[in-house]
OpenMM code with the backbone's topology and positions (N, CA, C; nanometers):
from openmm import Vec3, app, unit

residues = "MET ALA LYS LYS ALA GLY LEU ALA GLY ARG ARG ALA ALA ARG LYS ALA TYR LYS SER ALA VAL ALA THR SER PRO PRO GLY GLY GLY LYS ARG PHE ALA ALA VAL LYS ARG VAL ALA ALA ALA GLY GLY ALA ARG ASN PRO GLY ALA VAL ALA ALA ALA ILE GLY ARG LYS LYS TYR GLY THR LYS LYS MET ALA GLN TRP ALA ALA ALA GLY LYS LYS LYS LYS".split()
positions = [
    Vec3(0.0840, -0.1180, 0.0000),
    Vec3(0.0000, 0.0000, 0.0000),
    Vec3(0.0884, 0.1241, 0.0000),
    Vec3(0.0469, 0.2236, -0.0735),
    Vec3(0.1222, 0.3483, -0.0807),
    Vec3(0.1126, 0.4215, 0.0527),
    Vec3(0.2119, 0.5007, 0.0797),
    Vec3(0.2144, 0.5733, 0.2064),
    Vec3(0.1161, 0.6896, 0.2026),
    Vec3(0.0417, 0.7047, 0.3115),
    Vec3(-0.0534, 0.8143, 0.3230),
    Vec3(0.0199, 0.9461, 0.3378),
    Vec3(-0.0387, 1.0505, 0.2825),
    Vec3(0.0155, 1.1850, 0.3026),
    Vec3(-0.0200, 1.2291, 0.4446),
    Vec3(0.0479, 1.3284, 0.4923),
    Vec3(0.0162, 1.3816, 0.6243),
    Vec3(-0.1208, 1.4470, 0.6245),
    Vec3(-0.1663, 1.4816, 0.7412),
    Vec3(-0.2987, 1.5405, 0.7545),
    Vec3(-0.3113, 1.6682, 0.6723),
    Vec3(-0.2089, 1.7508, 0.6733),
    Vec3(-0.2127, 1.8762, 0.5972),
    Vec3(-0.2218, 1.8475, 0.4471),
    Vec3(-0.1508, 1.7451, 0.4013),
    Vec3(-0.1554, 1.7089, 0.2599),
    Vec3(-0.2913, 1.6573, 0.2182),
    Vec3(-0.3526, 1.5760, 0.3043),
    Vec3(-0.4855, 1.5237, 0.2734),
    Vec3(-0.5885, 1.6355, 0.2729),
    Vec3(-0.5760, 1.7285, 0.3660),
    Vec3(-0.6686, 1.8422, 0.3706),
    Vec3(-0.6531, 1.9303, 0.2467),
    Vec3(-0.5302, 1.9523, 0.2040),
    Vec3(-0.5052, 2.0345, 0.0851),
    Vec3(-0.5635, 1.9673, -0.0394),
    Vec3(-0.5477, 1.8360, -0.0494),
    Vec3(-0.6025, 1.7632, -0.1644),
    Vec3(-0.7546, 1.7719, -0.1650),
    Vec3(-0.8155, 1.7591, -0.0482),
    Vec3(-0.9617, 1.7671, -0.0388),
    Vec3(-1.0116, 1.9069, -0.0747),
    Vec3(-0.9390, 2.0102, -0.0316),
    Vec3(-0.9771, 2.1482, -0.0631),
    Vec3(-0.9675, 2.1727, -0.2143),
    Vec3(-0.8622, 2.1205, -0.2774),
    Vec3(-0.8461, 2.1342, -0.4218),
    Vec3(-0.9576, 2.0603, -0.4953),
    Vec3(-0.9989, 1.9446, -0.4419),
    Vec3(-1.1081, 1.8689, -0.5015),
    Vec3(-1.2376, 1.9493, -0.4967),
    Vec3(-1.2690, 2.0067, -0.3818),
    Vec3(-1.3919, 2.0852, -0.3685),
    Vec3(-1.3904, 2.2046, -0.4631),
    Vec3(-1.2760, 2.2672, -0.4800),
    Vec3(-1.2635, 2.3805, -0.5713),
    Vec3(-1.2848, 2.3362, -0.7163),
    Vec3(-1.2276, 2.2209, -0.7537),
    Vec3(-1.2422, 2.1709, -0.8908),
    Vec3(-1.3865, 2.1340, -0.9209),
    Vec3(-1.4549, 2.0759, -0.8242),
    Vec3(-1.5941, 2.0357, -0.8438),
    Vec3(-1.6825, 2.1591, -0.8595),
    Vec3(-1.6527, 2.2629, -0.7841),
    Vec3(-1.7356, 2.3833, -0.7877),
    Vec3(-1.7156, 2.4645, -0.9151),
    Vec3(-1.5969, 2.4562, -0.9760),
    Vec3(-1.5664, 2.5459, -1.0869),
    Vec3(-1.5607, 2.4805, -1.2244),
    Vec3(-1.5543, 2.3482, -1.2315),
    Vec3(-1.5389, 2.2859, -1.3633),
    Vec3(-1.6549, 2.1913, -1.3936),
    Vec3(-1.6954, 2.1857, -1.5202),
    Vec3(-1.8037, 2.0952, -1.5579),
    Vec3(-1.7524, 1.9513, -1.5667),
    Vec3(-1.8414, 1.8538, -1.5538),
    Vec3(-1.7991, 1.7145, -1.5684),
    Vec3(-1.7467, 1.6893, -1.7102),
    Vec3(-1.6442, 1.6065, -1.7197),
    Vec3(-1.5916, 1.5692, -1.8506),
    Vec3(-1.4713, 1.6491, -1.8941),
    Vec3(-1.4327, 1.7506, -1.8167),
    Vec3(-1.3189, 1.8320, -1.8542),
    Vec3(-1.1854, 1.7746, -1.8105),
    Vec3(-1.1876, 1.6831, -1.7137),
    Vec3(-1.0649, 1.6207, -1.6656),
    Vec3(-1.0148, 1.6769, -1.5347),
    Vec3(-1.0579, 1.7967, -1.4976),
    Vec3(-1.0107, 1.8569, -1.3726),
    Vec3(-1.0653, 1.7829, -1.2511),
    Vec3(-1.1903, 1.7406, -1.2585),
    Vec3(-1.2508, 1.6656, -1.1479),
    Vec3(-1.1800, 1.5314, -1.1309),
    Vec3(-1.1525, 1.4647, -1.2422),
    Vec3(-1.0846, 1.3350, -1.2384),
    Vec3(-0.9468, 1.3498, -1.1753),
    Vec3(-0.8734, 1.4523, -1.2163),
    Vec3(-0.7404, 1.4752, -1.1611),
    Vec3(-0.7471, 1.5061, -1.0118),
    Vec3(-0.8492, 1.5797, -0.9708),
    Vec3(-0.8641, 1.6128, -0.8293),
    Vec3(-0.8940, 1.4879, -0.7469),
    Vec3(-0.9776, 1.3992, -0.7992),
    Vec3(-1.0076, 1.2750, -0.7283),
    Vec3(-0.8818, 1.1890, -0.7192),
    Vec3(-0.8008, 1.1879, -0.8257),
    Vec3(-0.6749, 1.1132, -0.8225),
    Vec3(-0.5831, 1.1656, -0.7129),
    Vec3(-0.5752, 1.2983, -0.7005),
    Vec3(-0.4897, 1.3565, -0.5962),
    Vec3(-0.5380, 1.3188, -0.4562),
    Vec3(-0.6691, 1.3217, -0.4356),
    Vec3(-0.7254, 1.2857, -0.3058),
    Vec3(-0.6971, 1.1388, -0.2753),
    Vec3(-0.7146, 1.0523, -0.3754),
    Vec3(-0.6893, 0.9096, -0.3555),
    Vec3(-0.5422, 0.8834, -0.3260),
    Vec3(-0.4544, 0.9542, -0.3959),
    Vec3(-0.3112, 0.9382, -0.3720),
    Vec3(-0.2743, 0.9852, -0.2319),
    Vec3(-0.3326, 1.0955, -0.1884),
    Vec3(-0.3054, 1.1474, -0.0548),
    Vec3(-0.3558, 1.0505, 0.0521),
    Vec3(-0.4623, 0.9772, 0.0193),
    Vec3(-0.5166, 0.8794, 0.1133),
    Vec3(-0.4406, 0.7488, 0.1144),
    Vec3(-0.3451, 0.7319, 0.0242),
    Vec3(-0.2603, 0.6138, 0.0245),
    Vec3(-0.3019, 0.5065, -0.0742),
    Vec3(-0.3815, 0.5396, -0.1755),
    Vec3(-0.4241, 0.4401, -0.2742),
    Vec3(-0.3051, 0.3939, -0.3575),
    Vec3(-0.3036, 0.2651, -0.3886),
    Vec3(-0.1960, 0.2103, -0.4724),
    Vec3(-0.2058, 0.2613, -0.6152),
    Vec3(-0.3286, 0.2674, -0.6668),
    Vec3(-0.3509, 0.3115, -0.8044),
    Vec3(-0.4608, 0.4181, -0.8037),
    Vec3(-0.4240, 0.5445, -0.7808),
    Vec3(-0.5244, 0.6500, -0.7691),
    Vec3(-0.6081, 0.6696, -0.8949),
    Vec3(-0.5511, 0.6439, -1.0110),
    Vec3(-0.6266, 0.6569, -1.1353),
    Vec3(-0.7402, 0.5561, -1.1431),
    Vec3(-0.7152, 0.4350, -1.0955),
    Vec3(-0.8189, 0.3320, -1.0952),
    Vec3(-0.9303, 0.3688, -0.9972),
    Vec3(-0.8933, 0.4274, -0.8850),
    Vec3(-0.9932, 0.4704, -0.7865),
    Vec3(-1.0819, 0.5782, -0.8482),
    Vec3(-1.0200, 0.6752, -0.9133),
    Vec3(-1.0956, 0.7840, -0.9756),
    Vec3(-1.1865, 0.7309, -1.0866),
    Vec3(-1.1372, 0.6368, -1.1651),
    Vec3(-1.2177, 0.5797, -1.2729),
    Vec3(-1.3369, 0.5023, -1.2173),
    Vec3(-1.3156, 0.4265, -1.1118),
    Vec3(-1.4250, 0.3494, -1.0518),
    Vec3(-1.5326, 0.4418, -0.9951),
    Vec3(-1.4906, 0.5483, -0.9305),
    Vec3(-1.5863, 0.6448, -0.8763),
    Vec3(-1.6640, 0.7112, -0.9897),
    Vec3(-1.5935, 0.7495, -1.0953),
    Vec3(-1.6587, 0.8129, -1.2098),
    Vec3(-1.7573, 0.7212, -1.2783),
    Vec3(-1.7197, 0.5932, -1.2936),
    Vec3(-1.8109, 0.4982, -1.3565),
    Vec3(-1.9364, 0.4778, -1.2737),
    Vec3(-1.9199, 0.4766, -1.1424),
    Vec3(-2.0359, 0.4584, -1.0561),
    Vec3(-2.1285, 0.5798, -1.0631),
    Vec3(-2.0703, 0.6980, -1.0696),
    Vec3(-2.1502, 0.8205, -1.0680),
    Vec3(-2.2103, 0.8532, -1.2051),
    Vec3(-2.1310, 0.8390, -1.3120),
    Vec3(-2.1733, 0.8827, -1.4447),
    Vec3(-2.2057, 0.7697, -1.5417),
    Vec3(-2.1650, 0.6479, -1.5107),
    Vec3(-2.1918, 0.5344, -1.5981),
    Vec3(-2.0739, 0.5042, -1.6892),
    Vec3(-2.0681, 0.3805, -1.7321),
    Vec3(-1.9573, 0.3339, -1.8151),
    Vec3(-1.9533, 0.4053, -1.9499),
    Vec3(-2.0696, 0.4238, -2.0100),
    Vec3(-2.0764, 0.4844, -2.1429),
    Vec3(-2.0238, 0.6280, -2.1417),
    Vec3(-2.0679, 0.7068, -2.0462),
    Vec3(-2.0268, 0.8466, -2.0379),
    Vec3(-1.8763, 0.8573, -2.0086),
    Vec3(-1.8272, 0.7728, -1.9177),
    Vec3(-1.6842, 0.7757, -1.8861),
    Vec3(-1.6005, 0.7363, -2.0078),
    Vec3(-1.6480, 0.6409, -2.0850),
    Vec3(-1.5764, 0.6000, -2.2055),
    Vec3(-1.5722, 0.7134, -2.3077),
    Vec3(-1.6826, 0.7863, -2.3198),
    Vec3(-1.6865, 0.9010, -2.4116),
    Vec3(-1.5852, 1.0070, -2.3680),
    Vec3(-1.5824, 1.0353, -2.2395),
    Vec3(-1.4887, 1.1355, -2.1889),
    Vec3(-1.3437, 1.0905, -2.2056),
    Vec3(-1.3177, 0.9615, -2.1848),
    Vec3(-1.1819, 0.9091, -2.2009),
    Vec3(-1.1381, 0.9213, -2.3469),
    Vec3(-1.2281, 0.8881, -2.4392),
    Vec3(-1.1955, 0.8991, -2.5815),
    Vec3(-1.1700, 1.0438, -2.6206),
    Vec3(-1.2515, 1.1342, -2.5678),
    Vec3(-1.2331, 1.2770, -2.5975),
    Vec3(-1.0998, 1.3267, -2.5419),
    Vec3(-1.0643, 1.2796, -2.4233),
    Vec3(-0.9367, 1.3197, -2.3625),
    Vec3(-0.8172, 1.2681, -2.4419),
    Vec3(-0.8260, 1.1439, -2.4894),
    Vec3(-0.7176, 1.0882, -2.5700),
    Vec3(-0.7057, 1.1617, -2.7030),
    Vec3(-0.8196, 1.1962, -2.7610),
    Vec3(-0.8203, 1.2681, -2.8882),
    Vec3(-0.7598, 1.4076, -2.8699),
    Vec3(-0.7937, 1.4720, -2.7599),
    Vec3(-0.7443, 1.6065, -2.7305),
    Vec3(-0.5944, 1.6071, -2.7052),
    Vec3(-0.5466, 1.5004, -2.6422),
    Vec3(-0.4047, 1.4886, -2.6086),
    Vec3(-0.3247, 1.4653, -2.7337),
] * unit.nanometer
topology = app.Topology()
chain = topology.addChain("A")
for resn in residues:
    res = topology.addResidue(resn, chain)
    for name in ("N", "CA", "C"):
        topology.addAtom(name, app.Element.getBySymbol(name[0]), res)
């Protein structure tokens, strides 16, 4: 298991997540990145997988796949 960030680091990641959720629309990638940071601060082994699982549960597999394809195309 990855090492947890300190309390200040976890709080900072959570604050950044709340800011990203309040200011960016779904599908832009900022929310996904913020969830990854929070998961990493919490000690997740694979923060990207955690963020993807949360996104699939909230938005559905089809919508997440569309956003992933759009992100790859944009990159």
